[in-house]
N, C-alpha and C positions, 0 to 999 in steps of 0.2 A: 398587395397585403401590407400594411402598415406595420413599422418596426413594434408595436404594442401587440398587434394581432400576431405576429411571428413569435414572439415572446409568451404569450399564452397558448399557441400549439405546441411550443416545446414544454411547457410546464405540463400542459394536458397530456401530452404523450407520455412524459415521465411519470405521472400519476395515473394513468392510463384510465382517463374518465372523458368523455365528450367535451370537446371544447368550450361549446356554451357553459358548461357549470364551471368552468374556472371564472372566478370573480374576486374581487378585493379581498373578501374574507376567507377564501380556499385556504386551509391550513397546508403547510409543506412540512410538517411533522413526520410523514410517511416517508420523507427522503431523510431519513436519519443516518444513513450508512455512508461512510466515505465512497464507496462503490457509486451509489445515487449521486452523490455530491461531484464527482469525477465526471460523471456523464452530464449532468448540469453545466459544470464549468465549460466542458468542451462545446454544449450547445450553444452557451452565451458567446463563447470566443467565434464562434462561426457566425454569429449575429452581429458581431464587431463589439461586443460588450464584456463586461467581467465584475465579478464581485468581488471587491478589495477587502470588505470586512471580516474580519476573523469571527466573527457571529453570523448566527444564521438566522435571517428573517424568518419569522414565525407564520406569515400568509403571503400571498402572491401580492398583494397591494405592498406589504412591506419590501418584498422584493423590487418591486416596479419603483418605490421611493429610492431604496438604496442605488438602484443602478442610474436614477434619474439625478440624485445628489446625494455622491458617497459620503459626505460630511454631515449630511442631515440624520437627526437622531430618529430611530427606528424601533419598534418592538422587536426584541431579537430573541435567539435560541441561542444558547452556548453551544458551541462547535464541540463535536466529539474528538476533533482531530486537535483543538488547542492545547499547546503544551501545558502540563499542569504547573502550577505554583510551587516551587521549592522551599522550604524553610532557610533562612540564613544558616551560613556554615554548611550546609550540605549541598552535595552535586547530583544531579540528577542522571550523570552519566559514570557515576563511580560505582566500582563493584561489580558484581554479577548482573547482567541484563538478559530478558527473554522477552522474544517478541513471537506471538502464535497468531495465525489469521486461518480462517476458513470460508469458503465461497462454493457457491451452487454452480455448475459448468452453465447450466440452463440461465443464469443471469447474465452473461456475456451475449452480446449482440450476435444474431447469426449474420455473415458475409459471404457477399460472393466472391470480393476480392479484398484479403485482409490488408494487403498493403494501400490501397485506396479507402478503405474505412476510417471515417472521423473518430471513431473512437479508437481503435487499434492503433493509429498513427499517433495521437495524443497520449497514449499510456505506455506502449512498448517501443524499444529501441528496434532498429534495422535488423541486427543481429538477433534478436527473439523472433522477429517475425520471419526472418530466414530460415531458423531453426524449426518453427512451429508449421509452417506452410507444408513442409515436404513429410510431415508425419499424417498418419491416417486420420488422426483426429485432432486438428488444430487447437481447437478451443479447449480440449484438455490440458495441454501443455501450457497454454497462455494464460488458465485460469490458474495452474500452480505458479506462474511467473508473478501473476498479480498478487498471491498471496505472501510470497517472498518477498515482495516490495512493502507490502503492508505490514508484515512482520518486522522487517526492518525497521520502519517509522516507530512502531509500538517500541522496539527494543533500544532504538537509539533517536533521541528526539533531534540531533543535529540534522536527522534527515525529513523532519515534518514538512517541510516547505521545499524540498528539493522536487522538480518535474519529476514524474514517474518515468518518463521515457530516458529519463539520464541515469538511472539505474537499471542494471542490467543483469539477467542471469545467464551466465555462460558455463559451459561443460568443459572439464579436462578430458583427455584422452579415455580415461577409463569411466566417463558418463559422469563422473560427480560433479553437482553443481556448485557454483561459488558466484559471489556478486561483485560487480564492480560499478564504478561510477564515472562519468565523465566530468571532468574537472576542467579550468583554466590550464593546468599543468600537463592536462592529457588524460587518456583513459587509465584508471587506478583500480588494482584490486583491494577490496575491503576485507579487513581482517576479521569480520564476523563468520562464524559458521552457520552454514543452512542445509536444511533437508527439507524435501519435497515429497509429497505422499497423493496419490488419489484412491479413491474410493467409490467405483460406480459413477455417481453424478455429484461427486465432491471432490474438491483439492483443497490441499491443507499444506503449509510450512510453516517452519520454525526457525528464528533465527535467534543465537546466542552470542554474547559477547561477554568476556569475561577478566578484561582490564579497562583501566581509564584511560580512552583514546585521546583524551585532549579536546581539542578543537578540529572536528571532523567536517564542519561545514564547507561544501564544495565552493563557495564561491570566495574562499580566501586562501593565502599562500601558506597557511599552516595547515598540511593534509597529513594527518598521521595515518596514512595508508600505504601501501606498497605496491610499486608498478605490476601490470598484469603480466609484463614479460618476464618477470623474476619469480621463482618457486616461493611459496609460502615459506616466513621465518617464524622462529620462535617468538611467542608474544610474553612470554617472562611468566612470573607467578601471578594468578593462583593456578593456572594451568600453562603447559608447555606450548600447544599450538590449539589452534581453532577446532582442528580434528579431534584432539583429546576432549575438549568441551563438548563436543557433539555427542563423543562416545560416552562421555559420563552421562549426560543428560538423556539419551537412551536405555542406560543402563537403570538410572533411578526410574525412569517411566514403567519400564520392563518388570522392575522390582516392585513397584506400587500396584502393577497390574496383577502380577502374581499374589500379591498379600489379600488384594480383593477377592481373587477367584477362591483362595484358600478359606477365607471368612465364609463366602457363599456356600462352599461346599460343607462347612463345619456347619454351619446355620440349619441347610437342609437336611442334614444328617439327625 
């Protein structure tokens, strides 16, 4: 099978259409989620290819041209993961920041061996896989980990280009989750608060940060995050710790839900 045939087979699998239906004008718009794009990226990596453009080819033909000549001009579709432009004088990382993500468990591929599966190797750390495989429903926990990573990216654009398997969801002895990131300086604990929840066939996570973290890019020497081996420290105003941020957010969400229920009861009465 030629490289072009391999690429066509990969796209057909992701689009869930017969391979003979994939042609130059085949739209890639249905692969709009970050989840689909990660799967395509991992598939391209397996074929020895990579898509370096921050924009998304609109068609299969555009994808072929972008892979054959990364500097060529192709019709593109703006990536949903691209960092937004911030007006001069403002910082995208200042003040309160919240990220949330939700994912269907069924969207994660079935695997006989999570350690050897291409998708799980590319997205999750060894620590996350070790935690999940001993659970009765590994995909349930892995879907929650995925949501936490995506919520972190939405909360803090410093991690927009960080490899997903460098970000880990670990747990304290009490079972409380926290986020870490592998950096040149070692494994570090992030100051972001994280909460993960599941409901039948869905997983969701919320990540909150309430201080200006400075430069948190893992590939720099300026890492405004704390060592995993040390306990969480106070983060200063406007909140004292990531745990208090999470508690306040949960309280506000619960209060809002209570108000909605009261309005619904009053309306029905």
